[in-house]
Backbone as numpy.savetxt, mean C-alpha at the origin, in Angstrom:
# Nx Ny Nz CAx CAy CAz Cx Cy Cz
-12.12 12.16 -62.90 -12.45 13.05 -61.80 -13.04 12.26 -60.63
-13.92 11.32 -60.99 -14.55 10.49 -59.98 -13.50 9.63 -59.27
-12.53 9.11 -60.06 -11.47 8.30 -59.47 -10.61 9.12 -58.51
-10.36 10.38 -58.88 -9.59 11.28 -58.02 -10.34 11.54 -56.72
-11.66 11.73 -56.85 -12.50 11.96 -55.67 -12.46 10.76 -54.72
-12.57 9.58 -55.33 -12.55 8.36 -54.52 -11.20 8.18 -53.82
-10.14 8.50 -54.54 -8.80 8.37 -53.97 -8.62 9.36 -52.81
-9.07 10.59 -53.03 -8.97 11.62 -51.99 -9.75 11.20 -50.74
-10.96 10.70 -50.99 -11.82 10.25 -49.88 -11.13 9.12 -49.10
-10.53 8.19 -49.85 -9.86 7.05 -49.22 -8.68 7.52 -48.37
-7.91 8.48 -48.90 -6.75 9.00 -48.17 -7.19 9.70 -46.89
-8.25 10.52 -46.98 -8.75 11.26 -45.81 -9.23 10.29 -44.73
-10.00 9.31 -45.16 -10.53 8.32 -44.20 -9.37 7.56 -43.54
-8.38 7.20 -44.34 -7.22 6.47 -43.82 -6.47 7.31 -42.79
-6.30 8.61 -43.10 -5.61 9.50 -42.17 -6.39 9.65 -40.86
-7.71 9.77 -40.97 -8.56 9.90 -39.78 -8.44 8.66 -38.91
-8.47 7.49 -39.56 -8.35 6.23 -38.83 -7.00 6.11 -38.13
-5.94 6.53 -38.83 -4.60 6.49 -38.25 -4.49 7.41 -37.04
-5.08 8.60 -37.17 -5.07 9.56 -36.06 -5.84 9.02 -34.87
-6.98 8.38 -35.15 -7.80 7.82 -34.07 -7.05 6.71 -33.34
-6.40 5.84 -34.11 -5.66 4.72 -33.53 -4.51 5.25 -32.68
-3.81 6.27 -33.21 -2.67 6.85 -32.51 -3.10 7.53 -31.22
-4.18 8.31 -31.30 -4.65 9.04 -30.13 -5.25 8.13 -29.09
-5.84 7.02 -29.54 -6.49 6.09 -28.62 -5.49 5.12 -27.98
-4.32 5.00 -28.62 -3.33 4.07 -28.10 -2.82 4.57 -26.75
-2.93 3.75 -25.75 -2.56 4.14 -24.39 -1.06 4.07 -24.20
-0.49 5.19 -23.77 0.95 5.21 -23.51 1.22 4.49 -22.19
2.25 3.71 -22.17 2.59 2.97 -20.97 2.95 3.91 -19.83
2.46 3.59 -18.63 2.75 4.40 -17.46 4.24 4.34 -17.14
4.84 3.20 -17.46 6.22 2.95 -17.06 7.25 3.30 -18.12
6.83 3.99 -19.18 7.74 4.25 -20.30 8.92 5.15 -19.93
8.71 6.05 -18.96 9.78 6.97 -18.55 9.98 6.86 -17.03
11.10 6.31 -16.56 11.34 6.12 -15.12 11.20 7.39 -14.29
11.64 8.53 -14.85 11.57 9.78 -14.11 10.11 10.20 -13.90
9.31 10.10 -14.95 7.88 10.43 -14.85 7.17 9.44 -13.93
7.59 8.19 -13.99 7.01 7.16 -13.13 7.30 7.46 -11.67
8.51 7.89 -11.38 8.88 8.23 -10.00 8.02 9.38 -9.48
7.81 10.41 -10.32 6.98 11.55 -9.93 5.54 11.10 -9.68
5.05 10.23 -10.56 3.68 9.72 -10.42 3.53 8.95 -9.11
4.50 8.11 -8.81 4.45 7.32 -7.58 4.53 8.21 -6.34
5.36 9.24 -6.39 5.46 10.16 -5.26 4.15 10.91 -5.04
3.46 11.25 -6.13 2.15 11.91 -6.02 1.13 10.96 -5.41
1.15 9.71 -5.87 0.25 8.68 -5.32 0.54 8.50 -3.82
1.82 8.55 -3.46 2.22 8.41 -2.06 1.61 9.48 -1.18
1.56 10.71 -1.68 0.94 11.81 -0.92 -0.57 11.62 -0.80
-1.18 11.15 -1.89 -2.62 10.90 -1.87 -2.97 9.76 -0.90
-2.05 8.80 -0.79 -2.27 7.65 0.09 -2.44 8.08 1.54
-1.89 9.24 1.88 -1.94 9.71 3.27 -2.81 10.95 3.44
-3.54 11.32 2.40 -4.28 12.59 2.39 -5.22 12.74 3.58
-6.07 11.76 3.82 -7.02 11.80 4.95 -6.54 10.92 6.09
-5.74 9.91 5.77 -5.27 8.97 6.78 -4.44 9.66 7.86
-3.72 10.72 7.48 -2.87 11.42 8.43 -3.66 12.12 9.53
-4.97 12.33 9.30 -5.82 12.99 10.30 -6.59 12.00 11.16
-6.32 10.70 10.96 -7.07 9.66 11.67 -6.96 9.80 13.19
-5.71 9.95 13.69 -5.49 10.05 15.14 -6.18 11.25 15.74
-6.07 12.38 15.05 -6.69 13.62 15.53 -8.21 13.49 15.60
-8.80 12.91 14.56 -10.26 12.74 14.52 -10.72 11.72 15.56
-9.94 10.68 15.76 -10.27 9.67 16.76 -10.26 10.29 18.16
-9.24 11.12 18.42 -9.11 11.78 19.72 -10.26 12.76 19.96
-10.64 13.46 18.90 -11.65 14.51 19.04 -13.07 13.96 19.07
-13.35 12.96 18.21 -14.74 12.50 18.05 -15.00 11.05 18.48
-13.92 10.26 18.65 -14.10 8.87 19.04 -13.91 7.91 17.88
-13.56 6.66 18.20 -13.22 5.67 17.19 -14.38 5.32 16.27
-15.59 5.28 16.79 -16.75 4.90 15.99 -17.62 6.10 15.59
-17.05 7.28 15.62 -17.80 8.50 15.33 -18.13 8.63 13.84
-19.25 9.29 13.50 -19.59 9.53 12.09 -18.52 10.36 11.38
-17.90 11.28 12.13 -16.88 12.14 11.54 -15.67 11.32 11.07
-15.23 10.38 11.92 -14.09 9.56 11.56 -14.43 8.61 10.40
-15.64 8.05 10.44 -16.06 7.15 9.37 -16.14 7.87 8.03
-16.64 9.12 8.05 -16.74 9.92 6.82 -15.35 10.20 6.25
-14.40 10.46 7.16 -13.02 10.73 6.73 -12.42 9.51 6.04
-12.65 8.34 6.62 -12.06 7.12 6.07 -12.76 6.67 4.79
-14.02 7.05 4.61 -14.71 6.77 3.35 -14.05 7.56 2.22
-13.70 8.80 2.50 -13.00 9.63 1.51 -11.65 8.99 1.15
-10.94 8.51 2.17 -9.65 7.90 1.93 -9.80 6.60 1.15
-10.86 5.85 1.45 -11.09 4.57 0.78 -11.27 4.75 -0.73
-11.92 5.84 -1.13 -12.11 6.12 -2.55 -10.77 6.37 -3.24
-9.90 7.12 -2.56 -8.56 7.38 -3.10 -7.77 6.08 -3.15
-7.86 5.28 -2.09 -7.15 4.00 -2.03 -7.52 3.10 -3.20
-8.81 3.04 -3.50 -9.29 2.18 -4.58 -8.65 2.54 -5.92
-8.59 3.84 -6.20 -7.98 4.31 -7.45 -6.47 4.06 -7.45
-5.84 4.31 -6.31 -4.39 4.11 -6.21 -3.99 2.65 -6.37
-4.77 1.75 -5.78 -4.48 0.32 -5.89 -4.51 -0.12 -7.35
-5.53 0.34 -8.07 -5.65 -0.01 -9.49 -4.43 0.49 -10.28
-4.03 1.74 -10.02 -2.89 2.31 -10.74 -1.60 1.56 -10.43
-1.36 1.27 -9.16 -0.14 0.56 -8.76 -0.10 -0.84 -9.36
-1.23 -1.53 -9.37 -1.28 -2.87 -9.97 -1.00 -2.79 -11.48
-1.53 -1.75 -12.14 -1.24 -1.55 -13.56 0.25 -1.35 -13.80
0.89 -0.57 -12.92 2.32 -0.32 -13.03 3.11 -1.61 -12.87
2.74 -2.40 -11.86 3.43 -3.67 -11.60 3.27 -4.62 -12.79
2.06 -4.67 -13.35 1.80 -5.55 -14.49 2.62 -5.13 -15.71
2.74 -3.82 -15.93 3.54 -3.33 -17.06 5.02 -3.67 -16.87
5.51 -3.48 -15.64 6.92 -3.73 -15.36 7.22 -5.22 -15.27
6.24 -5.97 -14.80 6.46 -7.39 -14.53 7.28 -7.59 -13.27
7.35 -6.54 -12.45 8.15 -6.59 -11.22 7.76 -5.41 -10.32
8.33 -5.38 -9.12 8.09 -4.28 -8.20 8.83 -3.03 -8.67
8.18 -1.85 -8.63 8.86 -0.60 -9.01 9.82 -0.16 -7.90
11.02 -0.69 -7.92 11.95 -0.53 -6.82 12.94 0.62 -6.92
13.88 0.62 -5.97 14.85 1.71 -5.81 15.66 1.98 -7.08
16.12 0.93 -7.74 17.00 1.12 -8.90 16.28 1.78 -10.07
14.95 1.69 -10.10 14.18 2.29 -11.19 13.65 3.68 -10.83
13.07 3.83 -9.64 12.38 5.08 -9.30 12.95 5.82 -8.10
13.99 5.28 -7.47 14.57 5.95 -6.31 13.95 5.46 -5.00
14.60 5.84 -3.90 14.21 5.32 -2.57 12.80 5.74 -2.18
12.49 7.03 -2.25 11.19 7.50 -1.78 10.03 6.92 -2.61
10.15 6.99 -3.92 9.07 6.49 -4.78 8.92 4.98 -4.66
10.01 4.29 -4.31 9.95 2.82 -4.21 9.07 2.36 -3.06
8.83 3.25 -2.09 7.98 2.89 -0.95 6.49 2.94 -1.28
6.15 3.66 -2.34 4.74 3.93 -2.63 3.94 2.66 -2.88
4.43 1.78 -3.72 3.69 0.55 -4.03 3.45 -0.25 -2.76
4.44 -0.27 -1.86 4.29 -0.97 -0.58 3.15 -0.38 0.23
3.14 0.95 0.40 2.10 1.59 1.20 0.71 1.40 0.60
0.63 1.56 -0.71 -0.67 1.41 -1.38 -1.19 -0.02 -1.26
-0.34 -1.00 -1.54 -0.75 -2.40 -1.44 -1.06 -2.80 0.00
-0.40 -2.14 0.95 -0.64 -2.43 2.36 -2.09 -2.10 2.75
-2.68 -1.17 2.03 -4.06 -0.76 2.32 -5.07 -1.47 1.42
-4.59 -2.42 0.63 -5.48 -3.17 -0.27 -6.17 -4.30 0.48
-7.26 -4.85 -0.07 -7.92 -6.02 0.54 -6.93 -7.17 0.69
-7.19 -8.04 1.64 -6.28 -9.14 1.98 -5.91 -10.00 0.78
-6.90 -10.35 -0.06 -6.61 -11.23 -1.19 -5.60 -10.61 -2.16
-5.64 -9.29 -2.31 -4.67 -8.60 -3.18 -3.29 -8.63 -2.52
-3.25 -8.37 -1.22 -1.96 -8.38 -0.51 -1.29 -9.74 -0.57
-2.07 -10.79 -0.36 -1.51 -12.15 -0.42 -0.96 -12.43 -1.82
-1.67 -11.94 -2.82 -1.26 -12.16 -4.20 0.10 -11.52 -4.51
0.40 -10.38 -3.84 1.65 -9.67 -4.11 2.69 -9.83 -3.01
2.40 -10.69 -2.02 3.34 -10.88 -0.91 4.71 -11.37 -1.38
4.75 -12.39 -2.21 6.03 -12.93 -2.68 6.82 -11.89 -3.45
6.13 -11.06 -4.21 6.80 -10.00 -4.97 7.44 -8.98 -4.01
6.72 -8.63 -2.94 7.23 -7.70 -1.93 8.48 -8.28 -1.26
8.40 -9.56 -0.86 9.53 -10.20 -0.20 10.74 -10.31 -1.13
10.48 -10.60 -2.40 11.56 -10.69 -3.40 12.21 -9.33 -3.62
11.39 -8.28 -3.65 11.93 -6.92 -3.83 12.86 -6.56 -2.68
12.50 -6.95 -1.46 13.36 -6.68 -0.30 14.66 -7.48 -0.39
14.56 -8.73 -0.82 15.75 -9.58 -0.97 16.71 -8.99 -2.00
16.17 -8.36 -3.02 16.98 -7.77 -4.10 17.35 -6.32 -3.83
17.07 -5.86 -2.59 17.39 -4.48 -2.19 16.64 -3.43 -3.00
15.47 -3.80 -3.50 14.63 -2.85 -4.23 13.59 -2.20 -3.30
13.46 -2.74 -2.10 12.52 -2.25 -1.10 13.13 -2.49 0.27
12.83 -1.62 1.22 13.34 -1.79 2.58 12.90 -3.12 3.19
13.82 -3.80 3.86 13.49 -5.05 4.56 12.46 -4.80 5.65
12.53 -3.63 6.26 11.55 -3.28 7.31 10.14 -3.23 6.73
10.02 -2.59 5.57 8.71 -2.49 4.92 8.15 -3.87 4.58
9.02 -4.73 4.05 8.60 -6.08 3.67 8.16 -6.87 4.90
8.89 -6.70 6.02 8.54 -7.39 7.26 7.16 -6.95 7.76
6.89 -5.66 7.69 5.59 -5.13 8.10 4.46 -5.69 7.23
4.72 -5.74 5.94 3.73 -6.25 4.99 3.43 -7.71 5.28
4.47 -8.49 5.54 4.33 -9.91 5.83 3.53 -10.13 7.11
3.89 -9.38 8.16 3.19 -9.51 9.45 1.71 -9.17 9.33
1.40 -8.11 8.59 0.00 -7.72 8.45 -0.80 -8.78 7.71
-0.21 -9.35 6.67 -0.89 -10.42 5.92 -1.19 -11.62 6.83
-0.22 -11.98 7.67 -0.40 -13.11 8.58 -1.48 -12.80 9.63
-1.39 -11.63 10.23 -2.34 -11.25 11.28 -3.77 -11.19 10.75
-3.93 -10.67 9.53 -5.27 -10.56 8.95 -5.85 -11.91 8.55
-5.00 -12.94 8.55 -5.47 -14.31 8.34 -5.65 -15.04 9.68
-5.43 -14.30 10.78 -5.57 -14.89 12.10 -4.37 -15.73 12.51
-3.23 -15.56 11.81 -2.03 -16.34 12.09 -1.04 -15.52 12.91
-0.15 -16.18 13.68 0.88 -15.45 14.43 1.82 -14.72 13.47
2.27 -13.54 13.87 3.20 -12.79 13.04 4.64 -13.24 13.29
5.54 -12.83 12.39 6.94 -13.26 12.47 7.86 -12.24 13.13
7.58 -10.95 12.91 8.53 -9.91 13.28 8.04 -8.96 14.38
6.81 -9.12 14.82 6.30 -8.28 15.89 6.07 -6.83 15.50
5.71 -6.59 14.23 5.46 -5.22 13.78 3.98 -4.85 13.82
3.11 -5.87 13.95 1.66 -5.61 13.85 1.06 -5.35 15.23
0.59 -4.12 15.41 -0.05 -3.70 16.65 -1.54 -3.54 16.37
-2.35 -4.13 17.21 -3.80 -4.09 17.01 -4.43 -3.06 17.93
-5.27 -2.21 17.37 -6.03 -1.24 18.16 -7.50 -1.42 17.87
-8.32 -1.17 18.86 -9.75 -1.29 18.62 -10.59 -0.87 19.80
-11.87 -0.86 19.57 -12.85 -0.50 20.59 -13.52 -1.79 21.05
-13.43 -2.09 22.35 -13.93 -3.35 22.85 -14.94 -3.15 23.99
-15.82 -4.12 24.12 -16.81 -4.09 25.20 -16.61 -5.30 26.09
-16.42 -5.06 27.37 -16.28 -6.15 28.33 -17.61 -6.88 28.45
-17.68 -8.18 28.08 -18.95 -8.89 28.10 -19.56 -9.02 29.49
-18.74 -8.91 30.53 -19.23 -9.04 31.91 -19.79 -7.72 32.44
-18.99 -6.66 32.25 -19.39 -5.37 32.82 -20.14 -4.48 31.82
-19.96 -4.77 30.52 -20.58 -3.93 29.50 -19.80 -2.65 29.26
-18.66 -2.52 29.95 -17.85 -1.31 29.82 -17.13 -1.28 28.47
-17.20 -0.15 27.78 -16.57 0.02 26.47 -15.26 0.77 26.62
-14.22 0.28 25.96 -12.92 0.93 26.08 -12.08 0.69 24.83
-11.11 1.60 24.61 -10.14 1.46 23.53 -8.93 0.71 24.07
-8.35 -0.13 23.25 -7.17 -0.88 23.69 -6.17 -1.04 22.54
-4.92 -1.16 22.88 -3.85 -1.37 21.91 -2.99 -2.52 22.42
-2.74 -3.50 21.57 -1.94 -4.65 22.03 -1.14 -5.24 20.86
-0.11 -5.98 21.23 0.75 -6.65 20.25 0.08 -7.94 19.79
-0.03 -8.11 18.47 -0.58 -9.35 17.93 0.36 -10.52 18.25
-0.20 -11.69 18.40 0.58 -12.89 18.76 1.78 -13.08 17.83
2.94 -13.43 18.44 4.18 -13.66 17.70 4.49 -15.16 17.66
4.97 -15.64 16.53 5.26 -17.07 16.36 6.40 -17.53 17.26
7.51 -16.75 17.31 8.68 -17.13 18.10 9.10 -15.96 18.97
8.61 -15.94 20.21 8.91 -14.82 21.10 10.34 -14.88 21.64
10.90 -16.09 21.75 12.23 -16.25 22.35 13.31 -15.59 21.49
13.22 -15.76 20.17 14.25 -15.23 19.26 13.82 -13.96 18.54
12.76 -13.33 19.02 12.16 -12.22 18.27 13.12 -11.06 18.01
13.95 -10.69 18.98 14.85 -9.54 18.77 15.92 -9.84 17.72
16.39 -11.08 17.67 17.37 -11.46 16.64 16.72 -11.45 15.26
15.49 -11.93 15.21 14.74 -11.95 13.94 14.48 -10.52 13.48
14.11 -9.65 14.40 13.85 -8.24 14.06 15.12 -7.56 13.57
16.23 -7.84 14.23 17.49 -7.21 13.85 17.88 -7.58 12.42
17.57 -8.81 12.01 17.90 -9.27 10.66 17.14 -8.49 9.59
16.05 -7.84 10.00 15.25 -7.04 9.07 15.44 -5.53 9.29
16.45 -5.19 10.09 16.73 -3.77 10.33 15.77 -3.11 11.28
15.12 -3.90 12.15 14.14 -3.38 13.10 14.76 -3.22 14.49
14.28 -2.24 15.24 14.75 -2.04 16.62 14.19 -3.15 17.51
14.66 -3.24 18.74 14.20 -4.29 19.66 12.69 -4.17 19.85
12.05 -5.30 20.15 10.60 -5.33 20.30 10.14 -4.41 21.42
10.82 -4.44 22.55 10.39 -3.61 23.68 10.44 -2.12 23.35
11.52 -1.72 22.69 11.66 -0.31 22.30 10.56 0.08 21.31
10.26 -0.82 20.40 9.19 -0.60 19.41 7.84 -0.44 20.10
7.55 -1.31 21.04 6.26 -1.27 21.74 6.12 -0.04 22.62
7.24 0.40 23.19 7.21 1.60 24.03 6.72 2.82 23.26
6.95 2.80 21.94 6.48 3.90 21.10 4.96 3.93 21.01
4.31 2.82 21.33 2.85 2.74 21.36 2.29 2.82 22.78
3.19 3.04 23.73 2.77 3.14 25.12 2.43 1.80 25.75
2.98 0.71 25.22 2.73 -0.62 25.78 4.07 -1.35 25.95
4.02 -2.50 26.62 5.21 -3.30 26.86 4.92 -4.76 26.63
5.94 -5.52 26.22 5.76 -6.95 26.02 5.59 -7.67 27.36
5.91 -6.97 28.45 5.84 -7.60 29.79 4.55 -7.24 30.51
3.66 -6.48 29.87 2.38 -6.13 30.53 1.51 -7.37 30.73
C-alpha cells in the first residue's frame, strides 16, 4: 500500500512538473507568419499612436511646450516596448521580417520601430536593413531614409538627401528665437538626383518643396 502511495505521489509530482514546464515554455513569436504579420501591423499602429499628433500639438502649444513633451513621453514608453519586441523577432528569425514572410505593410514595421530606436541600436541593425532592401524584403526608399538618419545623427553628411532637420533656434546676436527647417548636409550634391532615383526617390527639389523649402535657398 505504501509503495502504491509513493508511486501515485511520484506520478502526480511528475505530471505537475511537466505541466509547469509546458506552460512556462515560451512560444516563439515567429512560429506562425500570419500571426506575426498581424502582430507587426498592430505594433505599426502603436508606433504612430501619439506621434501622429506631434504637428498639431507643436502648432497649438509650441515646440518646447509641456503639452508636446508629455505627448512624446507617452510615445517613448510605447517605443521602448516596441523596440524590444522587434529585436526579439529579428533574433528569432535571424533576419529582417520582410515582404516574403509577412507581406508589404507588415514588413515596414521593423523599419519604423528601429528608426525611432537609440543611435547605437540603429547602427547595429543598419547592415541588416540595407541587406533587406537589396533582397527586395524592404523598400529601397525606407532603407535610404534609415541610412541617412544614421549618418546625420553621427554628424556625417547624408547620401540620399532624405534627412530634414527641424528645431527651435536662438540667434546668438539678437537673442531672437525661431523655428527652422533645413536639409542636412549631403555628401554628393552634384549627382544627388541620380542617386535618389536609384533608390526610387523623387528629385531632391520636389522632395524639399513638400517641406516648404528649396535646395536653392
